[in-house]
C-alpha positions, 0 to 999 in steps of 0.5 A: 512515434515521436523520435528518440529525445537524446542528450550530447555529453562528451569532451571531444567536441570532433567525437560530438560531431559525428555523435550528432550527425550521424543520429540524427540521420537514425532519426533521433531528437537532438536537443543539444549537447555539451563538454562541461559538467555544469553545463550539461546540467543547466541547460538538463535543467531548462530543458525539463522545465520546458517539457524538454527532459531527454530521455538518453543521456548520451556521457562521455566519463570525462569531462572537461570543466570544474565538474570532471567527472561524468560518473558525479555529473549522471547522479546529479542528473539521476536524482533531478530527473527521468533521465536513462543514463548511457556512459561513452567511454575508453575504458573499460576497467574494473573501478570504472564499471565498479564506480557506475553500477551505482547509480543503474545506467542503461548501458555502455558504449566503448571508444571507439564508437561502434554506431549499430552498436549505439543505436540498439543500445538506445532501444533499450534504454529508452524501451527502459526507460518508457516501463520503468515510469509506466511502473513508478506511476502505476505503483504511484496510482495503487498505492493512492488507491489503497489508501483510499480503501484503507480510509473507506475502511477505517470510515466503515469501522468507525461506523459500524463501531457506532453503532455497536458501541451506541446500540439499544441491542446487547451484542456478544459471539460467544465461542467454546462456552467463551465470549469473543466479543460483546458490546457495552449495552450487552454489558449494560443489560447484566449490570457489569463492565464490558472488561469482566463481562468477556471474562464470562462463560456460558455457566456464567451467565447462567448464573444471572438467570432467575432460576425458575427461568433457568432451564428455558435458557438452557434448553435454548444452548443445548437446540442452538449447537443443532443449527436451530436459532432461537429466541426465548422471554427470561428474566436476569437479575443484574450484579445490583441486583434488578430484576429485568425482563430481556427477549434473548436470541441465539444462533449458531454463525461462523466466526473466524472458520470456527462454529459461535454462537450469535446472541442479542438480549433485549430488555424489553419489560418491566417484569413486574408485567 
């Protein structure tokens, strides 16, 4: 198993050297150390560029140099890298914890350092870090899959709309004797605009049917409620007075969990035949 990689940021050089020696004896890989915030940022940036970003950073709260606030330095590291921050501090004040909680550290170690506790804290932090990275990768994969499925669904919907809107057959769905869906061709057959056609009830449609054929249509609607699909020829008189002959088909379906009538209308011949 690959050893856990650690970078040490500690302003006391003796403590830093001792940590490095003991952590190496535990089998950890020490990628570097620094006593200054600016130096540590530069070195971690270079390590990351070369593919050696440290898994764990032991970060002292007080540092040397201009960037001497370990919490602020840790914040900058969190913004750029996937390192797990463990704070080293000789203070257990509420102010330190309140400020550092905002960057979600993976642990705290109080000075003087207990090496067994340090080892345990590093192991837990490394495990949590790897788990977080795996979760982020999984989330990205899931988002990419959902985006792909969404695009596919949009393409299918577009194809469906193209087929339905350009069909030579009028397609409708009726519930409670009112239309809940109709394509453009259905409205066109009856000589109406789609918006108007969708306001029609079953009785309105019957009024378009030639008086001699109305009983045939009513019979088909009546039988349909027993679950038997009906196909029949019928003449209609459009809004403009044009006589058309068409084949109609009515069948019970389920739409949004409620029984409905699926109806198709197809103009088939010259009505004078």
